[in-house]
N, C-alpha and C positions, 0 to 999 in steps of 0.2 A: 443537436447543438454542437458547434464547431468553433475552432480557432484556425483561421485560414481555410484551406481547401479540404483538408483531410482529417484534422484532429477531432477526436472525441473529447468530451469534457466530463470529468467526475468531480466529486466534492466529498470532503470528510464529514463523517457523522459527528455530532457533539459528543465528546468522549471524556473531556476534562472539565471539571467544574471547580474553579479556583476558590469559590466561596464555600466549598465543602458540601454543597447541597445538590445532589444528583437530581436531575429534572426529567423523568421519563416522558412527561407530556411534551416537553420541548423537543426531545428526540423524535417522538412520533410526528409532531407537527413539521419538524424540519424534513424528515424523510418523505412525507406525503407532499409537501410543497416542492421539494427538489424534483420528485418524480413528475409532478404536474408541470414544472417549468421546462422539462425536457432534458435534464442532465442524463448522461449515459450510465453513471455508476455512483455508488456510495461506498466509502472506504473507512475502515477502522485500522488502528495501529496496535501493536503489541508493546506493552511496557509493564514489566513486573515490579519495578522499583519506582515507577512514576505514577502519579494519580490519574490513571486512565482506567475506564471500564474494561473488563476482560473482553477481547474482541470477538470470540466465537459466540458468546452470549449476546453481545450487542448486535451482531449481524443477524442472529436468529430473531431478535426483537424487530429489527428492520425488515426482515423477510415477512413478518406477520402483518405489517402495515403498508407494504408495497406490492406491486404486481409485475413491474417491468424492469426496473433498474438492476444492473449487475451489482453484486455485493462482493467487495474485495477486502483482503487483509494484507496490509503492507507495513512492515513485514514481520513474520513470526521468527523469533530467534530459535531456530529449529534444534540446535544441539542441546538445548535445555529440556527437550520434550522426548517422550518415547514415540516412535513413528506410528505405532498401532493406535495410540491415543489421538494423535493428530489426524490420522486417516479416519477414525471413527467420528471425531468432531466435524471434520470437513465434509464427510459424507452426509452427516445429519443436516448441516447448514444447506448443503446443496439440495437435499431432498425437500426440506421445509420451504425452500425458496423456489422450487420448481426448476432447478438447474441453472441457477444464476451466480454461482460461487466461483471466485478466483482465490487460490491460496498463494500468498507471497511469502517467501522464506529467505532468511539470511543467516550468516554466522554470528553477527553482532560483534561489537568492538569492546565490550566491557568484560575483560577476562577475569577481573576480580570477583565477579558475581557467580562464577561457576562453583566455587566451594560451598556456597549456600545450598546448592542442589545436590551436594555430595558428589560433584563431578570434577574432573581434572580438565584443564585446557589442553592437555596433550592429545594429539590425534583428533582434534575437533573438526578438522577438514574431512578426515575419513569418516568420522561420525556423521557429519552433515551429508556427505555424498551417499553413504549407505542408507540414511534415513529417507532421502529423496527417492532412491531406488525402491525402497520398501513401500513407501506411500503409493507410488505409481502401481506397484504390483498388487498391493492390497486392494486398490480400487478397481483392478481389472482382472485378477486371477483368483481361482480357488486353490486351496491347499498350498499356500505359499511356503516354500522351504528356502531357508537362507542361513548361511553360517559365515559370519564375518567377525572382525575384531571388536565391533561394537554391539552387534545384535545377533541373536540366534532364534530362528523360527522353524518349526517342524510341522508342516501341514496346517497352517493358520489360514482361515477364511474370514473375510469381513462381510457381515450382513447387518443391515441392508446396504447395498452399494449406492454410490451417488447416482443422481438422476442423469447427469451428463454422460454422453458416450463419446469416446471410450472412457473419459474421466474428466474432472475439472482441470483447468490449466494450472500449472505451477510456475509462478514468476519468481525470479531472483532479484535481490537487491545487493548492493555492494559498490565499492569504489576502487579497490586495489586491482592491479593487473591480474593476479590470480583469480580474484572474484569475478572479474569481467570474462576471463577465459572460461571459468566454470559455467557462467551463465550461457555463453555461446555454445558450450558443449552439451549442457544438461537441461537448461530451462526451456519453458514455453513462451517466455516473455521477460521483460525487465522493467523494474521501477526504480528511477533515480530518487535519491533521498531529498526531503524538503529542506534539510539544513545545509544545502549547498546552493550557491548562487548559480545563475545561468552561465556566467563566465567560467565557473569551475566545472560545470556540467558538460560544456561543449567538448573539451578534449576527451572526457570519458565516453561521450557519445561516438566520437570519431574512432576511438580505440575499439569500442564494442562492435561497431559495424565492420571494422577490419577483422576482428576475431571471428565474427559470424561468417564472413567470406572464407576465411582460412578453414573453418569447420565445415564448409559446404552447406551452410544453412541458407534457406530462402528468406531474405529479409521481409518479404510480403507475408510470411506466415509466423513472424516473430515480432509481436507488438513491443514497442519501446515507449515508455512513459516517464513522467517526472511529477513529483509532488511539488507544489509551490505554495508557500505561506503567503496569504494575501489579506489585506484590510482595505476595503473601499470606504473612505471617510473623508469628507470635506474638511474636517478638523484634523489636520496633519499631526498636530501636537498630541491630540487624543489617541490617534492611531499609534504613535510612537510609544506612548505610555503603556497602552495595552499590549503591544508586541514585546516591549522590554520586560514587562511583568511576567508574561507567559513564558518567554524564553529563559528568564532567570529561574523560574519555577521548574520548567521541564528539562532544560539543558545546562543550567548553572551559568548562563552567560547572556546578559541582556544585550550586549554588543552584537553577538551573533545574530540575534533576531533582526536588528536594524540593518545588518549587512546583507542578509539573504532574503528578506521579505520584500514583497511588492506592495506598496501602500500609498495612499493619498487620494485625491479626487478621482472621480470616474474617468475623466479624460487622461489624467496622469497615469493611472493604473493601466488603461488601454494602451497608452504610449509605451509603457514598460513591457507589457505583455506582447507587443508586436514582434519582439524578437523570437518568441516561441513559434510563430507562424512559419518562420524560415528554417526551423530545425527538422521538419518532417517527422515530428513525433506522432504516434498513433493515439496517444491519450495524455491529457494534462489533468492532474488532480489538484484541485484547490483545497488547501487547508485553511479554513477560517478559524479565527481566534476568539472572537466575541460577536455578539449580535448575529448568531449563525443564520437564522432565517432571513433577516434583513440583508445580510451579506450575500446570500445565495440569490436573492431577488435582484439586488443591484448588479451583480455580475452578469446574470442572465439577461436582464432587460435593458441595462444601460452601458455595460462595458463590452461584452462580447459582440453585440451587433456592430460595434466600430471595427471589429477585426475580421469581418467576413469579406 
């Protein structure tokens, strides 16, 4: 499945249930339908203070009911976690899925939440970078020794290791210049946030590609992707109500949802998504908000064929 000549297409797993009733049967049906439709990947998000299912658990559930699709996390607020814990969880998902896991990580923008975890926001960039280094090493080395400002390990080995060799890819998220430079230097790929419009994303994409060149990275080996909130609905007013309610609940801003989401009839959504084909992205991930299975089907069968 593609948008334009080269793009792969992923889609989010149902992870938020605004009615308060988590529906495992829906998640299973969605995952199996998405795989049958030919989507490349299924994605979960991390949200401690929002009503989303825990992503490692959700991806393990999806691993059990699928066989082919890649399973990605976009993105984990890494400084809130111990790197050994993340390495263990990620290795487990990768093993249970037969080597289909992508770990997405970021620093996160809600500094007020750090004290809840007994953490300070000071030196969080250092904490983040050291965590990334340790996860990579724990996935590939025995007897890891490390002494840094945030972590200390003396001869630690992780077993069992992930299925992928040498290790699962680690993608970064972020939007600031330092975050983009870190991604170009340390990441295996990049995921643009869904709460940014295509217009806002374009200059970030240009900057990231420049930083990759400066770092001597091969663009062909560095996937760049973006999440896009989407609602395919001939009843435009209904789509607006659903988007506004979701974004108010998740982001505290109904206006933001209407600004960044792509929504409307099949033809209108295809017209709006045409701009993605010209960006040269390696992957586009659709975040559906309601009627998840039906949205996946409409996108695959009626919208994306217009963009090939």
